ZAMARGU-4260 file (C-alpha; in steps of 0.2 Angstrom, whole numbers, plus 5000, padded with zeros to 4 digits):
<rodrens>
0) 3740/4577/4959 | 3747/4560/4964 | 3752/4546/4951 | 3734/4542/4948 | 3719/4553/4944
5) 3701/4553/4938 | 3695/4568/4928 | 3678/4572/4921 | 3679/4580/4904 | 3664/4590/4898
10) 3660/4602/4884 | 3646/4611/4875 | 3634/4612/4889 | 3625/4627/4880 | 3616/4632/4896
15) 3610/4614/4901 | 3617/4604/4915 | 3608/4587/4914 | 3605/4579/4930 | 3613/4563/4923
20) 3630/4572/4924 | 3631/4572/4943 | 3631/4553/4947 | 3644/4551/4932 | 3656/4564/4939
25) 3654/4558/4957 | 3671/4555/4964 | 3682/4563/4951 | 3697/4573/4956 | 3694/4587/4944
30) 3683/4593/4930 | 3689/4601/4914 | 3675/4610/4904 | 3680/4613/4886 | 3669/4628/4883
35) 3652/4634/4876 | 3645/4634/4894 | 3633/4649/4891 | 3627/4649/4909 | 3641/4653/4922
40) 3630/4645/4935 | 3635/4628/4927 | 3653/4630/4933 | 3647/4634/4950 | 3636/4618/4950
45) 3651/4608/4944 | 3662/4615/4957 | 3651/4607/4970 | 3658/4590/4963 | 3676/4594/4961
50) 3688/4608/4956 | 3684/4615/4939 | 3696/4622/4926 | 3686/4629/4911 | 3689/4638/4895
55) 3677/4649/4885 | 3669/4644/4868 | 3664/4654/4853 | 3646/4656/4860 | 3651/4661/4878
60) 3647/4679/4883 | 3655/4691/4894 | 3650/4682/4911 | 3657/4665/4906 | 3673/4673/4898
65) 3676/4683/4914 | 3676/4667/4924 | 3687/4657/4912 | 3702/4658/4900 | 3704/4654/4881
70) 3715/4639/4885 | 3723/4631/4899 | 3737/4618/4903 | 3735/4607/4918 | 3744/4593/4926
75) 3734/4577/4929 | 3744/4563/4937 | 3760/4569/4929 | 3752/4570/4912 | 3751/4588/4904
80) 3733/4591/4898 | 3729/4605/4886 | 3711/4612/4886 | 3703/4623/4873 | 3686/4625/4865
85) 3693/4621/4847 | 3684/4634/4836 | 3701/4642/4835 | 3707/4628/4824 | 3691/4620/4817
90) 3691/4609/4806 | 3710/4604/4808 | 3711/4599/4826 | 3729/4592/4823 | 3734/4610/4823
95) 3731/4609/4842 | 3747/4599/4844 | 3757/4615/4840 | 3747/4625/4852 | 3751/4613/4866
100) 3768/4606/4864 | 3773/4593/4876 | 3754/4589/4881 | 3750/4571/4882 | 3731/4574/4881
105) 3722/4589/4872 | 3704/4591/4876 | 3692/4601/4865 | 3674/4603/4861 | 3665/4613/4847
110) 3659/4599/4835 | 3648/4590/4848 | 3655/4574/4841 | 3663/4562/4854 | 3681/4557/4849
115) 3697/4550/4856 | 3711/4549/4843 | 3729/4546/4846 | 3740/4557/4835 | 3758/4551/4839
120) 3759/4551/4858 | 3745/4563/4861 | 3727/4559/4863 | 3715/4572/4855 | 3699/4571/4865
125) 3681/4578/4862 | 3670/4573/4876 | 3655/4577/4865 | 3640/4589/4869 | 3634/4587/4887
130) 3619/4599/4884 | 3609/4597/4868 | 3616/4584/4857 | 3618/4586/4838 | 3622/4577/4823
135) 3614/4561/4829 | 3625/4558/4844 | 3619/4556/4861 | 3623/4569/4874 | 3640/4563/4882
140) 3655/4567/4893 | 3671/4558/4895 | 3682/4551/4909 | 3700/4553/4909 | 3710/4541/4919
145) 3729/4543/4922 | 3738/4529/4931 | 3757/4528/4932 | 3758/4542/4918 | 3747/4533/4906
150) 3731/4542/4900 | 3715/4532/4895 | 3698/4540/4890 | 3681/4532/4890 | 3665/4541/4884
155) 3649/4540/4894 | 3632/4544/4886 | 3621/4554/4897 | 3606/4558/4886 | 3597/4553/4870
160) 3601/4557/4852 | 3600/4574/4843 | 3586/4585/4849 | 3583/4577/4866
</rodrens>
């Protein structure tokens, strides 16, 4: 990718791809899905928007696991981005730093709680749950922008609070 890139970050679809996802992701260069997809057709639908890199989560069955990996490392505009579901290190997500040495951004899911935390020079990002939201949070995804080697993240709510 060139010196700039816009990437949609999504996780915890749990078999539900909300229609609100499509206009938010329109125009992205790539989509990263951090697992708990449950329905492999979701990855096909997302691929109609942009190329998808996806990892499997703890609830993903054989069909999703056959189409994904446990973890991935991708280059986004010159920034190394690690992608993993996160159940492997829950609740200590700082352990992801050792799993992805040299990454500037590490994207994970699992908790359904949106976050973007700088740990040293690394952004730890959870886009939140794009399917059914939990723990009082709205359904969400995140947008990763990389310009001139600098990564920024913004969360986008796409649905109501828990249970919706």
